[in-house]
C-alpha positions in Angstrom: -11.4 -1.7 -30.6 -13.1 0.1 -27.7 -11.9 2.8 -25.9 -11.4 0.7 -22.5 -9.5 -1.8 -24.7 -6.9 1.0 -25.5 -6.7 2.5 -22.0 -3.5 2.6 -20.1 -3.8 0.3 -16.7 -4.5 2.4 -13.7 -1.7 1.9 -11.2 -1.9 2.4 -7.3 1.3 4.4 -6.2 2.9 4.1 -2.7 5.2 6.6 -1.4 7.4 5.4 1.8 9.0 9.0 3.5 12.5 9.8 4.3 12.4 9.0 8.0 9.3 6.7 7.5 8.9 3.0 8.0 6.0 2.3 5.7 4.6 2.6 2.2 1.5 4.8 2.6 -0.9 5.3 -0.4 -0.7 8.8 -2.1 -2.9 8.2 -5.6 -3.4 6.3 -8.4 -2.5 6.7 -12.2 -2.8 5.3 -15.4 0.8 4.2 -17.2 1.6 1.6 -20.2 4.2 -0.5 -18.0 5.5 -0.6 -14.7 8.6 1.1 -15.5 6.8 4.3 -16.5 4.5 4.6 -13.8 7.4 4.5 -11.7 8.7 7.4 -13.4 4.9 9.0 -13.4 4.8 8.3 -9.7 8.1 10.0 -8.8 7.0 13.1 -11.1 3.8 13.4 -10.0 4.0 12.7 -5.9 7.5 13.5 -5.6 8.1 17.0 -6.6 9.1 18.0 -3.2 11.7 15.2 -2.8 9.9 14.1 0.1 10.1 10.6 -0.9 12.0 8.1 -0.3 11.1 5.2 -2.0 7.9 4.4 -4.2 6.0 1.1 -5.2 3.8 1.0 -8.0 1.1 -1.6 -7.8 -1.5 -2.2 -11.1 -4.4 -2.0 -9.3 -5.7 -5.0 -11.1 -3.4 -6.9 -8.5 -4.5 -6.1 -5.5 -6.8 -8.1 -3.5 -8.6 -6.8 -0.1 -11.3 -7.7 2.0 -14.5 -5.9 1.7 -15.2 -3.7 4.6 -18.7 -4.9 4.9 -17.9 -8.4 6.2 -15.6 -6.8 8.8 -17.5 -9.1 11.5 -17.2 -12.7 9.8 -13.7 -12.0 8.3 -11.9 -10.8 11.6 -14.2 -13.0 13.8 -11.7 -16.4 13.7 -9.1 -14.2 15.6 -10.8 -13.4 18.1 -10.6 -16.3 20.4 -6.6 -16.1 19.6 -5.8 -14.1 22.5 -2.1 -15.3 22.7 -1.5 -12.7 19.9 -2.7 -9.6 22.1 0.3 -8.2 22.5 -0.3 -8.1 25.9 1.7 -11.2 26.8 5.0 -10.4 26.3 7.1 -7.3 27.1 9.0 -5.8 24.3 12.8 -5.2 24.5 13.7 -1.4 24.9 15.8 -1.7 21.7 12.4 -2.3 19.6 11.0 1.2 19.5 8.8 0.7 16.2 6.2 -1.2 17.3 
């Protein structure tokens, strides 16, 4: 077996701060499985108790758009102006949009 075949999978780590609404990418790590990745992420990225929730995602499972294709990828949405937030008022109770 080559070294590549015996290497643990790469996991991407996302942390949600105590008062935050969204998870933010904070780094990557290698672990043999999701449980160990979660524990290693806790130990490596929340040493000062700053995390409220942790997500770990196998890097190989992430599908992303290519930044170089930005123009052609987003062009179809440009003609849908009704999606722009200028066509409606948010209620006062909604303060995190």
